[in-house]
N, C-alpha and C positions, 0 to 999 in steps of 0.2 A: 456602511456596506459590510456585509458579512464576509469574514475572512475564512476561506476554505482551503484545507490542505488535502491533497490526494497523493498517496504513495502507490507507485506502480513499479514493478521490477524493470520495465522498459517503456519507452514512449512509442509504442507501435504506430505506424503510419495511419492505420485505419481509425485510431482514436483521436487524431489531430483535430478534426472539425468539432467533435464533441467537446474537447478541452477548450478550444477557442470560444465556443458558444458559452460555456460555463464562465470563462474569463470576462465575458461581456456583462454578466450579472453579479459576479462575485470577485473579491480580491483573491485570486487563485494562486496558490503555492503548490508546485508539483515537485515531489520528491521521487527521484528515479535513480537507476544505476546499472542496468544490465546492458552491456555493449554487444551482446551476441545476436540481437534481433535488429533488423533495419528499423531505424527510428526517424521520426520527423518531429522536430521541435516546434511546439505550438507557439503562436505569437500572443502577446498580451498577458503572459503568465510570469510569475517569479519561479525560476527553475533552480532546483537544488540537487546537485549530483552527489551520490554516495555509492561507492563500489558495492556490487551485489556478489555474494559468494555462495557456492554450493559445496558441501562436504559430506563425508560419511562419518557417522558416529555410532558405534555399537551396531553396525550393519544397517543403520537407517540413513536415508537421505535427509539431510537438513539444509536449511537455507539461513543465511545471515544477511540482513539488509538494515544497516544502522539507520537508514532513512525512516523506518517505521518509528523508531524511538525519537529521532529528530522531529518528525511531524507532530508527535504527541507533546513534545516539550516546547514546541513553538507557541506563539501567541495567537494561533488560529482558533476560531470559534467552533468549527466542526472539522473532524478528521475522518478521511476515508482511507482505510488500509486494505491491502490485499489479503484476502482470506485464504489461507493455506496452512494446515496444522504443521507442516514441515518447517515453517518459519520459526526459528528459535526466538528471533527478535519480536515476533508478534506477541508472544506471551508476556515478555518484558514490557512491551508498549501497552498492552491491555491493563497490566497492573498499575503502571504509571498513570494511565488515563483514568482509572477508577479512583486512584488517590487524589488526582487533580480535578475530578468531577467533569471530565471533558466528554462531550458526546462523540461517539465513535460509530461509523458505519463500516461494516465489513463487506468488501466487494469480491465476490467469487462466483463460481458456478453453482447452480442448484443441485448438481449431481456429480459425483466423482466417478471416473471410469474404473477406479479400483475401490468401489464402495465397500465399507466395513461399517458394522453397526455403531462402533465407537465414533467414527468420523461423522456418520449421519446424525447421531444424537448431538454431537457438539455443534454441527452446522444448524440443525433445527432449533 
């Protein structure tokens, strides 16, 4: 069975059924950590909590979620990470993933409400 890791800042209630369906087909590891949003823990998954932080650096909003790095360093076959260029840990996780030749899927929105050409090119 394929082992899948999904990192999300929160386990939003509306994603519970999707995650439980994935757990029926995959050995599912979920890495999460934001306590600010109402959550609903899915059943049949291996849950890994890691605190999620937001902070300002040089006037920019940045996010730190060690779970992204933990997911890439795990023994999972495929890793799905939250796509947001404000995650400082995303860039570290991507470098580690490339070095370890791990397949990565970036999960995000197809369009940003604060679209910039740099963000669009990175996403595309």
